[in-house]
C-alpha positions as MATLAB code, in Angstrom:
seq = 'MAAPTINYETKKLVAFLDVMGFKELLKTGHLSKLQKYYDIANEYLDGKAGLYRDTASNDNFQRIFVSDSIIMSIDLIGDKSSHDIDRVRRFFSAVSLLQYLLATKAQVWTRGAISVGNLFMDQATQTLVGPAYIQAYELESKADYPRVIIDPRVFAFFEMSAKGFKQRIHDPNNNGTHIIVPELGGSVALPKMQNEAVFLDWFRQSFDRTENLDFFFEDLSERIFLKQDIFEKGNKLIRYLVECYIERTSIALDRQFRSRAETIKLKIDAASGLNLPAMNYRGQ';
ca = [
     -31.195   -7.725   11.642;
     -30.315   -7.310   15.304;
     -27.583   -4.881   16.224;
     -24.279   -6.607   17.021;
     -22.820   -6.605   20.526;
     -19.841   -4.274   20.481;
     -16.705   -5.598   22.160;
     -12.941   -5.312   21.991;
     -12.050   -8.964   22.526;
      -8.941   -8.947   20.332;
      -6.457   -6.362   19.156;
      -6.849   -5.642   15.473;
      -4.721   -4.333   12.652;
      -6.797   -1.933   10.562;
      -6.158   -0.226    7.220;
      -8.028    2.828    5.963;
      -7.675    3.615    2.229;
      -9.147    6.636    0.503;
      -9.324    7.623   -3.169;
      -7.396   10.770   -4.067;
      -9.374   13.137   -6.299;
     -12.692   11.405   -5.636;
     -14.723   14.548   -6.393;
     -13.368   14.540   -9.942;
     -14.412   10.908  -10.389;
     -17.982   11.805   -9.466;
     -18.274   14.006  -12.535;
     -20.224   12.455  -15.408;
     -17.225   12.194  -17.717;
     -15.322   10.074  -15.220;
     -18.047    7.612  -14.217;
     -16.449    4.793  -16.228;
     -13.235    5.253  -14.255;
     -15.210    5.256  -11.010;
     -16.941    2.042  -12.067;
     -13.575    0.482  -12.849;
     -12.354    1.384   -9.363;
     -15.276   -0.397   -7.706;
     -15.039   -3.381  -10.067;
     -11.332   -3.934   -9.423;
     -11.577   -3.302   -5.681;
     -14.584   -5.596   -5.207;
     -13.150   -8.391   -7.321;
      -9.830   -8.200   -5.512;
     -11.318   -8.040   -2.011;
     -13.748  -10.890   -2.716;
     -10.859  -13.018   -3.947;
      -8.676  -12.029   -0.992;
     -11.459  -12.855    1.456;
     -11.784  -16.291   -0.150;
      -8.040  -16.852    0.100;
      -8.092  -15.889    3.768;
     -10.960  -18.312    4.411;
      -9.045  -21.114    2.726;
      -5.557  -20.496    4.114;
      -5.709  -18.147    7.120;
      -9.256  -18.126    8.486;
      -8.070  -17.376   12.030;
      -6.892  -13.952   10.830;
     -10.593  -12.992   10.581;
     -10.065  -10.762    7.544;
     -12.907   -8.264    7.093;
     -13.526   -5.344    4.748;
     -16.093   -2.562    4.461;
     -16.709    0.052    1.752;
     -17.736    3.537    2.885;
     -18.281    5.681   -0.234;
     -14.780    5.932   -1.762;
     -13.039    4.512    1.310;
     -12.039    0.932    2.012;
     -11.494   -0.319    5.552;
      -9.848   -3.696    6.148;
      -8.945   -5.448    9.365;
      -7.517   -8.645   10.827;
      -7.255  -10.040   14.342;
      -3.935  -10.210   16.130;
      -3.199  -12.916   18.687;
      -1.572  -10.341   20.933;
       1.463  -12.330   22.025;
       3.794  -10.564   19.543;
       4.917  -13.981   18.327;
       5.930  -15.150   14.860;
       2.257  -16.008   14.319;
       1.317  -12.327   14.658;
       4.228  -11.349   12.385;
       2.897  -13.761    9.750;
      -0.510  -12.116   10.042;
       1.055   -8.691    9.563;
       2.913   -9.918    6.462;
      -0.291  -11.254    4.912;
      -2.175   -8.050    5.709;
       0.515   -5.686    4.438;
       0.761   -7.722    1.251;
      -3.026   -7.566    0.759;
      -3.177   -3.784    1.232;
      -0.078   -3.134   -0.874;
      -1.309   -5.206   -3.812;
      -4.723   -3.522   -3.762;
      -3.068   -0.097   -3.914;
      -0.829   -1.261   -6.764;
      -3.690   -2.767   -8.806;
      -5.885    0.319   -8.446;
      -3.025    2.569   -9.582;
      -1.951    0.454  -12.555;
      -5.256   -1.000  -13.774;
      -7.697    1.817  -12.973;
      -5.319    4.817  -12.741;
      -6.833    5.527   -9.327;
      -4.465    6.881   -6.695;
      -5.140    5.877   -3.105;
      -3.628    6.951    0.156;
      -4.197    5.649    3.642;
      -2.864    4.422    6.936;
      -2.570    1.267    9.020;
      -2.963    1.271   12.792;
      -3.443   -1.199   15.638;
      -5.571   -1.399   18.755;
      -9.156   -1.783   19.859;
     -11.702   -2.072   17.068;
     -15.098   -3.636   16.551;
     -15.859   -4.368   12.913;
     -18.845   -6.386   11.722;
     -18.966   -6.803    7.963;
     -22.515   -8.160    7.908;
     -24.041   -5.069    9.569;
     -21.395   -2.604    8.288;
     -20.629   -1.675   11.908;
     -17.288   -0.027   12.530;
     -16.244    1.542   15.826;
     -13.122    1.866   17.917;
      -9.995    3.951   18.503;
      -7.850    1.940   16.075;
     -10.103    3.023   13.197;
      -9.956    6.671   14.317;
      -6.165    6.464   14.469;
      -5.939    5.124   10.917;
      -8.547    7.619    9.661;
      -6.704   10.609   11.110;
      -3.269    9.424   10.003;
      -4.503    8.984    6.408;
      -4.647   12.757    5.994;
      -0.863   12.956    6.460;
      -0.275   10.666    3.474;
      -0.150   13.568    1.044;
       0.641   11.444   -2.013;
      -0.236    7.838   -2.967;
       1.055    5.806   -0.036;
      -0.189    3.964    3.050;
       1.491    5.142    6.251;
       2.131    2.681    9.069;
       1.240    4.086   12.489;
       4.216    4.037   14.933;
       1.826    2.317   17.354;
       2.283   -0.800   15.205;
       6.019   -0.894   15.970;
       5.300   -0.156   19.625;
       2.836   -3.062   19.728;
       5.671   -5.397   18.733;
       8.176   -3.564   20.947;
      10.483   -2.807   18.018;
      12.068    0.160   16.320;
      10.896    0.986   12.808;
      14.080   -0.503   11.327;
      13.810   -3.599   13.493;
      10.202   -4.051   12.428;
      11.182   -3.692    8.770;
      13.811   -6.412    9.117;
      11.420   -8.704   10.989;
       8.523   -8.597    8.547;
      10.511   -8.509    5.302;
      10.015  -11.634    3.203;
      12.431  -11.827    0.236;
       9.863  -13.924   -1.623;
       7.016  -11.432   -1.195;
       7.444   -7.841   -2.417;
       4.208   -6.908   -0.675;
       5.832   -7.102    2.769;
       8.446   -4.440    2.033;
       8.198   -1.064    3.756;
      10.047    2.239    3.380;
      11.657    3.515    6.590;
      13.080    7.045    6.998;
      16.839    7.065    6.494;
      19.402    9.808    6.374;
      22.037   10.009    3.699;
      22.184    8.634    0.206;
      24.325    9.624   -2.737;
      24.394   13.178   -4.038;
      23.277   12.008   -7.474;
      20.421    9.874   -6.170;
      19.319   11.312   -2.816;
      16.987    9.380   -0.580;
      13.711   11.082    0.231;
      13.735   12.493    3.731;
      10.601   10.587    4.634;
       8.783   11.637    7.772;
       6.842    8.367    7.966;
       7.081    4.614    7.443;
       4.887    3.346    4.607;
       4.171    0.372    2.354;
       6.467    0.041   -0.656;
       3.516   -0.720   -2.938;
       5.165   -0.119   -6.329;
       7.746   -2.811   -5.548;
       5.016   -5.259   -6.578;
       5.567   -4.209  -10.202;
       8.931   -5.951  -10.624;
       7.585   -9.499  -10.640;
       4.084   -8.905  -11.979;
       2.800   -8.474  -15.530;
       0.333   -5.558  -15.447;
       0.831   -3.042  -18.258;
       2.398    0.078  -16.696;
       1.966    2.352  -19.730;
      -1.363    3.811  -18.613;
      -0.103    4.415  -15.068;
       2.874    6.467  -16.263;
       0.855    8.256  -18.956;
      -1.758    9.186  -16.349;
       0.973   10.418  -13.993;
       2.624   12.588  -16.675;
      -0.725   14.166  -17.595;
      -2.127   14.542  -14.106;
       0.735   16.527  -12.568;
       0.076   19.481  -14.876;
      -3.602   19.865  -13.959;
      -3.043   22.140  -10.946;
      -0.478   22.996   -8.290;
      -1.532   20.601   -5.520;
      -1.559   17.646   -7.916;
       1.824   18.790   -9.264;
       3.214   18.569   -5.727;
       1.660   15.163   -5.048;
       2.761   13.837   -8.437;
       6.358   14.881   -7.906;
       6.409   13.288   -4.466;
       5.082   10.131   -6.111;
       7.879   10.280   -8.706;
      10.480   10.655   -5.956;
       8.979    7.621   -4.230;
       9.181    5.610   -7.485;
      12.864    6.544   -7.704;
      13.465    5.418   -4.131;
      11.492    2.221   -4.725;
      13.715    1.389   -7.698;
      16.904    2.178   -5.792;
      15.763    0.037   -2.862;
      14.992   -2.816   -5.250;
      18.510   -2.665   -6.759;
      19.948   -3.594   -3.348;
      18.804   -7.205   -3.895;
      19.522   -9.079   -7.121;
      16.445   -9.750   -9.236;
      15.807  -13.064  -10.980;
      17.041  -12.790  -14.539;
      13.659  -13.901  -15.869;
      12.349  -10.443  -14.831;
      15.131   -8.523  -16.584;
      12.974   -7.212  -19.434;
      10.328   -6.039  -16.962;
      12.903   -4.280  -14.757;
      14.506   -2.522  -17.713;
      11.101   -1.259  -18.844;
      10.373    0.059  -15.348;
      13.757    1.795  -15.235;
      13.125    3.568  -18.539;
       9.692    4.758  -17.398;
      10.969    6.075  -14.060;
      13.942    7.704  -15.828;
      11.530    9.480  -18.178;
       9.289   10.628  -15.330;
      12.133   11.791  -13.078;
      14.700   13.043  -15.571;
      17.316   10.806  -13.929;
      19.451    7.970  -15.257;
      19.013    5.276  -12.639;
      21.575    2.504  -12.165;
      20.979   -0.852  -13.826;
      19.413   -3.640  -11.799;
      21.512   -6.555  -10.533;
      20.388  -10.002  -11.681;
      20.843  -13.568  -10.534;
      20.341  -16.902  -12.261;
      20.562  -17.884  -15.916;
];
């Protein structure tokens, strides 16, 4: 196969995801969990690629596996129009759902980053080069618990503040487009995390989906007592779950999801030691 011609014809949005604790998964006793990670990730990405081909082929969705890392990208038009915003929504939703499914179905924690800029990515030859990838790769190391950080260059590309970007991309009918933006304040009883970064609100997906969350919370409760660094990451994850729930209470949830929301509340209460407020509901 001939080498591809490298070019930067279009700006791209790129996501870099990495498995946390990958060395442990390589041990013989964890090979089944490792296999589950690859099975779920491959099945999901194959399905997502098919959906892109059928409904948004101009996005040019591509993905590459590198050991335990997953790199995904799409093309941006570059005019900062509603068409580019729609592409961002689809991409954020795809990345967010993958992170959610790996955490809940395989008990695999992932962290990562999303950046924008020049990138050449050829799925057929597994060629990946460009500053946008380096930006996402380097930023991933700052995501010190399961989350995907959004590079400030993404907001700059659209000439928006972080809060303005959040308002622009949010789709009330798609939990995958929601992001967490640093905010000051919050109640004394339920303080907001003093986040130093903007990141995908991936656990928000859980409120209108049906995956069993028991194994995710059991894995979390066991994992945080393995050693100090995991204890720190696990507690940051718990604080994020609290903030995710509080953020979700700001918008009424369809009553058909009441049982699901109450189950989630009880599990986060148990993990955090808090007594979170009840969700607001709409409809019959």
